[in-house]
Every structure is written in C-alpha cells, then in structure tokens.
C-alpha positions as CSV (number, residue, x, y, z in Angstrom):
1,M,4.4,-7.9,-12.7
2,T,0.8,-8.5,-12.0
3,R,0.1,-5.6,-9.7
4,R,0.9,-2.0,-10.6
5,H,0.6,0.6,-8.0
6,N,-1.2,3.9,-8.8
7,R,1.6,5.9,-7.2
8,R,2.8,6.8,-10.7
9,A,-0.2,9.1,-11.5
10,T,-0.1,12.9,-12.0
11,R,0.2,14.8,-8.7
12,A,-0.7,18.3,-9.5
13,A,-4.5,17.8,-9.9
14,I,-4.9,16.2,-6.5
15,A,-2.7,18.8,-4.8
16,T,-4.9,21.5,-6.3
17,A,-8.1,19.8,-5.1
18,I,-6.7,19.6,-1.6
19,G,-5.8,23.2,-1.7
20,V,-9.4,24.2,-2.6
21,G,-10.4,22.7,0.7
22,L,-13.5,20.9,-0.5
23,V,-15.9,20.2,2.3
24,L,-16.0,16.8,3.9
25,G,-18.7,14.6,5.3
26,G,-21.3,15.6,2.8
27,A,-24.5,13.6,2.3
28,V,-24.1,10.5,0.3
29,A,-26.3,7.7,-0.7
30,A,-25.0,5.2,1.8
31,P,-26.2,3.6,5.1
32,A,-25.9,5.8,8.2
33,A,-24.1,4.5,11.3
34,Q,-26.4,2.7,13.6
35,E,-25.7,5.0,16.6
36,S,-27.7,7.9,15.1
37,P,-30.0,8.3,12.1
38,H,-28.3,11.7,11.5
39,A,-24.7,10.6,11.8
40,T,-22.2,11.0,9.0
41,P,-22.3,7.7,7.0
42,I,-19.4,5.3,7.2
43,V,-18.5,4.6,3.6
44,I,-15.2,2.8,2.9
45,G,-13.7,3.0,-0.5
46,T,-10.8,1.2,-2.1
47,K,-8.5,1.7,-5.0
48,N,-8.3,-0.7,-7.9
49,V,-5.7,-3.3,-6.9
50,T,-6.1,-6.6,-5.1
51,E,-4.4,-5.6,-1.9
52,Q,-6.8,-2.7,-1.6
53,Y,-9.8,-5.0,-1.9
54,V,-8.4,-7.1,1.0
55,L,-7.8,-4.0,3.1
56,G,-11.2,-2.6,2.5
57,Q,-12.9,-5.8,3.5
58,L,-10.8,-6.1,6.6
59,Y,-11.8,-2.7,7.8
60,R,-15.4,-3.0,6.7
61,Q,-16.0,-6.4,8.3
62,A,-14.3,-5.4,11.6
63,L,-16.5,-2.3,11.9
64,E,-19.6,-4.3,11.0
65,A,-18.7,-6.8,13.7
66,K,-19.0,-3.9,16.1
67,G,-22.6,-3.4,15.0
68,L,-21.9,-0.4,12.7
69,T,-23.6,0.0,9.3
70,V,-20.9,0.4,6.7
71,G,-21.2,1.4,3.1
72,Y,-18.6,-0.1,0.8
73,K,-17.4,1.1,-2.6
74,E,-14.7,-1.1,-4.1
75,N,-12.5,-0.4,-7.1
76,I,-12.6,3.4,-7.3
77,A,-9.7,3.7,-9.8
78,G,-6.5,5.4,-8.7
79,T,-5.3,7.8,-6.1
80,E,-6.5,11.0,-7.7
81,V,-10.0,9.7,-8.2
82,I,-10.4,8.1,-4.8
83,V,-9.2,11.2,-3.0
84,S,-11.7,13.3,-5.0
85,S,-14.4,10.9,-3.8
86,L,-13.2,11.3,-0.2
87,L,-13.2,15.1,-0.4
88,S,-16.6,15.3,-2.0
89,G,-18.1,13.0,0.6
90,K,-18.9,10.1,-1.7
91,I,-16.8,8.0,0.7
92,T,-15.7,8.9,4.2
93,A,-12.8,6.6,4.6
94,Y,-10.2,4.6,2.6
95,P,-6.8,2.9,3.2
96,E,-3.8,4.6,1.7
97,Y,0.0,4.3,1.6
98,T,1.8,6.9,3.6
99,G,4.4,7.8,1.0
100,I,1.6,8.1,-1.6
101,M,-0.2,10.5,0.7
102,L,2.8,12.8,0.7
103,T,4.0,12.6,-2.9
104,V,0.8,12.2,-4.9
105,T,-2.0,13.7,-2.7
106,F,0.0,16.6,-1.2
107,G,2.5,17.0,-4.0
108,R,5.7,16.8,-1.8
109,K,8.8,16.5,-3.9
110,S,10.7,14.7,-1.1
111,T,9.7,12.6,1.9
112,P,11.1,12.2,5.5
113,K,13.9,9.8,6.2
114,T,12.0,7.5,8.6
115,A,8.7,5.7,8.5
116,K,7.5,7.5,11.7
117,A,8.3,10.9,10.3
118,T,6.5,10.0,7.0
119,Y,3.4,9.0,8.9
120,E,3.4,12.0,11.3
121,L,3.7,14.4,8.4
122,A,0.8,12.7,6.6
123,R,-1.3,12.7,9.7
124,S,-0.7,16.4,10.2
125,L,-1.5,17.3,6.6
126,W,-4.8,15.3,6.7
127,G,-5.7,16.7,10.1
128,K,-5.6,20.2,8.6
129,R,-8.2,19.1,6.1
130,G,-10.6,17.6,8.6
131,Y,-9.5,14.0,8.5
132,V,-8.1,11.6,11.0
133,L,-5.3,9.2,10.1
134,G,-5.5,5.8,11.9
135,N,-2.4,4.0,13.0
136,Q,-0.1,2.8,10.3
137,T,0.4,-0.9,9.6
138,P,3.6,-2.9,10.3
139,F,3.6,-3.9,6.6
140,Q,4.3,-1.7,3.7
141,Y,3.7,-2.1,0.0
142,V,7.0,-0.7,-1.4
143,D,9.4,-1.3,-4.2
144,A,11.9,-4.0,-3.5
145,V,14.5,-6.2,-5.2
146,A,14.2,-10.0,-5.1
147,V,16.5,-12.8,-6.1
148,L,16.2,-16.6,-6.1
149,R,17.3,-18.2,-2.8
150,T,19.9,-20.2,-4.7
151,T,21.3,-16.9,-6.1
152,A,21.4,-15.3,-2.6
153,T,23.2,-18.3,-1.2
154,R,25.7,-18.5,-4.1
155,Y,26.8,-14.8,-3.8
156,G,26.0,-14.2,-0.1
157,L,23.3,-11.7,-0.8
158,R,21.4,-10.1,2.1
159,T,21.1,-6.4,1.3
160,I,20.9,-4.5,-2.0
161,A,24.5,-3.4,-1.5
162,D,25.5,-7.0,-1.8
163,L,24.5,-6.9,-5.4
164,K,28.0,-5.4,-6.1
165,K,29.3,-9.0,-5.6
166,V,27.4,-10.3,-8.6
167,P,29.3,-10.2,-11.9
168,D,27.3,-9.5,-15.0
169,L,24.2,-8.5,-12.9
170,T,20.9,-8.4,-14.8
171,L,17.9,-6.9,-13.2
172,A,14.3,-6.8,-14.6
173,A,11.7,-4.3,-13.5
174,L,9.0,-2.0,-14.8
175,P,10.5,0.5,-17.3
176,E,10.2,3.5,-15.0
177,F,12.3,1.7,-12.4
178,E,15.4,2.5,-14.5
179,T,15.2,6.3,-14.2
180,R,13.8,6.8,-10.7
181,Q,15.5,7.7,-7.4
182,T,13.3,5.1,-5.8
183,G,14.7,2.6,-8.3
184,L,17.9,1.9,-10.2
185,V,19.2,5.5,-9.9
186,G,18.9,5.4,-6.2
187,I,20.4,1.9,-6.0
188,T,23.4,3.1,-7.9
189,R,23.8,6.4,-6.1
190,V,23.3,5.1,-2.5
191,Y,24.6,1.5,-2.7
192,G,27.2,1.9,-5.4
193,V,25.6,-0.9,-7.5
194,A,26.8,0.2,-10.9
195,N,27.3,-3.2,-12.7
196,V,23.7,-3.6,-13.8
197,K,22.2,-4.6,-17.1
198,F,18.6,-3.4,-17.0
199,K,15.8,-5.3,-18.7
200,P,12.5,-3.5,-18.8
201,L,9.5,-5.8,-18.2
202,A,7.2,-6.2,-21.2
203,G,4.2,-8.3,-20.5
204,I,5.9,-10.9,-18.4
205,S,6.2,-11.4,-14.6
206,P,9.5,-10.7,-13.0
207,Y,9.1,-13.9,-11.1
208,T,8.9,-15.8,-14.3
209,L,12.2,-14.3,-15.4
210,L,13.8,-15.2,-12.1
211,D,12.5,-18.8,-12.3
212,K,13.7,-19.2,-15.8
213,K,17.1,-17.6,-14.8
214,R,16.9,-15.0,-17.5
215,V,17.8,-12.4,-14.9
216,L,19.5,-12.6,-11.6
217,A,17.5,-9.9,-9.8
218,A,14.1,-8.3,-10.2
219,G,12.2,-5.2,-9.1
220,I,9.1,-6.4,-7.3
221,F,6.7,-5.1,-4.6
222,S,7.1,-6.2,-1.0
223,T,3.7,-7.9,-0.6
224,D,3.4,-9.6,-3.9
225,P,1.6,-12.9,-3.5
226,Q,4.4,-14.8,-5.2
227,L,6.6,-14.1,-2.2
228,S,4.7,-16.7,-0.3
229,A,7.1,-19.2,-2.1
230,T,10.3,-19.8,-0.2
231,R,12.4,-19.8,-3.3
232,Y,12.6,-16.0,-3.4
233,V,14.6,-13.7,-1.1
234,V,13.8,-10.0,-0.8
235,L,17.0,-8.0,-0.3
236,R,17.0,-5.6,2.6
237,D,17.1,-1.9,1.9
238,P,18.8,-0.5,5.1
239,K,19.2,3.0,3.7
240,N,15.6,3.2,2.6
241,V,16.1,4.0,-1.0
242,F,12.6,2.9,-1.7
243,G,11.0,5.1,1.0
244,F,8.1,4.1,3.1
245,Q,4.6,2.9,2.1
246,H,2.9,1.7,5.2
247,V,-0.9,1.7,5.1
248,A,-3.1,3.9,7.3
249,P,-6.9,4.4,7.0
250,I,-8.0,8.0,6.3
251,V,-11.3,8.7,8.0
252,S,-13.6,11.7,8.1
253,K,-13.3,13.5,11.5
254,N,-17.1,13.6,11.7
255,V,-17.2,9.8,11.6
256,I,-14.6,9.5,14.3
257,V,-16.4,12.0,16.6
258,E,-19.8,10.4,16.1
259,N,-18.7,6.8,16.4
260,P,-16.1,6.3,19.2
261,T,-15.6,2.7,18.4
262,V,-14.4,3.3,14.8
263,L,-10.8,4.4,15.3
264,P,-9.9,1.8,18.0
265,T,-11.4,-0.9,15.8
266,L,-9.5,0.2,12.7
267,N,-6.3,0.4,14.7
268,R,-6.7,-3.1,16.1
269,V,-7.0,-4.4,12.5
270,S,-4.0,-2.4,11.3
271,A,-1.8,-3.7,14.1
272,L,-2.2,-7.2,12.8
273,L,-1.2,-6.5,9.2
274,T,2.4,-7.7,8.9
275,N,4.2,-8.3,5.6
276,K,3.7,-12.0,6.2
277,A,0.0,-11.6,6.8
278,M,-0.6,-9.5,3.7
279,I,1.4,-11.7,1.4
280,A,-0.6,-14.7,2.6
281,M,-3.9,-12.9,2.0
282,N,-2.9,-11.5,-1.4
283,K,-1.8,-15.1,-2.3
284,A,-5.2,-16.5,-1.2
285,V,-7.0,-14.0,-3.5
286,V,-4.6,-13.9,-6.5
287,L,-3.3,-17.4,-6.7
288,D,-5.8,-19.5,-4.8
289,R,-8.8,-17.6,-6.3
290,K,-10.6,-16.9,-3.1
291,T,-12.7,-13.8,-2.7
292,P,-11.3,-10.8,-0.8
293,A,-14.4,-10.9,1.5
294,K,-13.8,-14.5,2.5
295,V,-10.1,-14.1,3.0
296,A,-10.6,-11.0,5.1
297,G,-13.4,-12.6,7.1
298,A,-11.3,-15.7,7.9
299,F,-8.4,-13.5,9.0
300,L,-10.6,-11.4,11.4
301,Q,-12.2,-14.6,12.8
302,A,-8.8,-16.1,13.4
303,N,-7.7,-13.0,15.3
304,G,-10.8,-12.5,17.4
305,L,-12.1,-9.5,15.6
306,K,-15.3,-11.1,14.1
C-alpha cells in the first residue's frame, strides 16, 4: 500500500500535551491576515501524506481567493507532531480525521457509533481547548476491503458480510490489520467472516496482489488513487467496523473571531469533498504526477471558489 496513515502512532504523549492546555494563537513567523496587522496569523499545516497536501492546498487557496494572507507549512510529520505545532502556535489550522482526533489526540479507547456523534464529540473536545472545528467532509479516509469487480460479480459480493460466500478466502493487508478490531478481528466478530487466510503486505501494493489474483480481497483505504479504476469494488461496511474518519479543519478560535470569512469558506470547500472527488484528486497527484497545488487550484476553479 502506498499510503500509510499516521493513525497508528503512540497516543499518550499527545493526550498529555492536550491536558497541559498549552496556549494557542501565539506569535509565529508567518504572514498576518489582511484584515488587521495585529490579527492572529492564518497558518495552515498538513501531515505527511499526499491526501493532506491536497487538502491543505484546497483550504489555503480558497482562503487566499477571499483576499486573506495565508501561511502554509506542508509535510509536518504525523499526528503527534502536527498537534504540538498547533498547540504551540506554529500553525493555527490543519485538516484532521475525526476518528484520529478522538483516539490519537484525545486518547479515547472507543469512539461513538455514528459519524455525527464522532464529529460532535471531537468538536466539543476541541472547543474546550480554544479551537473551532469546521464542518466535516462527505468523504472519509478509512480502512476498507476491496475486491476485483470480476470477483464481486462471481460471488455476489456487495458487503463485507458477503465474504462468507467465498471459499478459501485470501486477504492481504498491512500486518497490523490482522489483530485490530478495526480490521480482521472486527470483521470476524461482527460479520462472521471466519474463513480467511491472511497475507501480510510486505513491500507490495494490495492492488498488485489483486490484479495478479494472488489474493481475492485486500485491505485498502477508501480514497486510494487506485480506486479511480473501475476494476475494483469496495465492499460496504454497514455495521461500521472500520469507524469514521471524515475530515474537518481544526482552526484557532482567534482566527475565526478575527476573520469572519474563514469558517464559511472552509465549510464551502469541505462540502464539496466527496469520496469520488478525493480519489480523483489523489490520482491526479500520485499517478498522473501533477502537483497538489495545481490539482487543488483546478478543483476550486471548477467549483467557483477561486
């Protein structure tokens, strides 16, 4: 798999940092918003995966199109590091996945049963720390199971539960998928899919294994660029074993108060970000070798936001 989410990192350090209640909105070496020379600077950061670069550019360019000065810090490593940057004021906004907010940033052992409840809890927790959570996106970057369309047709596969129909089922995924509730353990417990021969990925894409028919199913992520190809089918997860990982921008409350156009602009961008849209933009960057800035700019122009 070409993209590895940073959701796997240690959670205790970040939860401790949150508990300390580090001050927000501190002075940073970044451009100030145009409305006031004394305003809290708008500085957007991103984590170190392709999708984050696209998201960062979308939010950045949409704000700049409104005449705001926006600092931009791309590729700030994983969740723990970027949250520390947020809390220390080195950045004042960044896009994050709602489930990651709860489990990694706030150290929750379990998460709510619906996407809305997951978002509302994350918004409440960030609000207590002096941050505003923008609206969540329609898309989510979450674990999923994919098969070839020919396999889905042959066995009548639509949901993960349908995998019980497949004899001698082989499934490839990252090694940790085998032992996680949001992985094979959950699939077995919730859907009763017990006839699985697991193959841990080792330096090869799960899509390559599917294409070569070395496995019948693969653990993937729901906005992988390879999913732009129609030969793959992502099986539905109606019981939400994989949880919820919609994106919402976290923004310093000072930035929101001082710049009334920021939150509505971010929300307009987020509302457009469907799974189909993100897969297409990820493909444009990863497979078509276009820059995140150009891809984001074209998307905003096509949707009247630039």
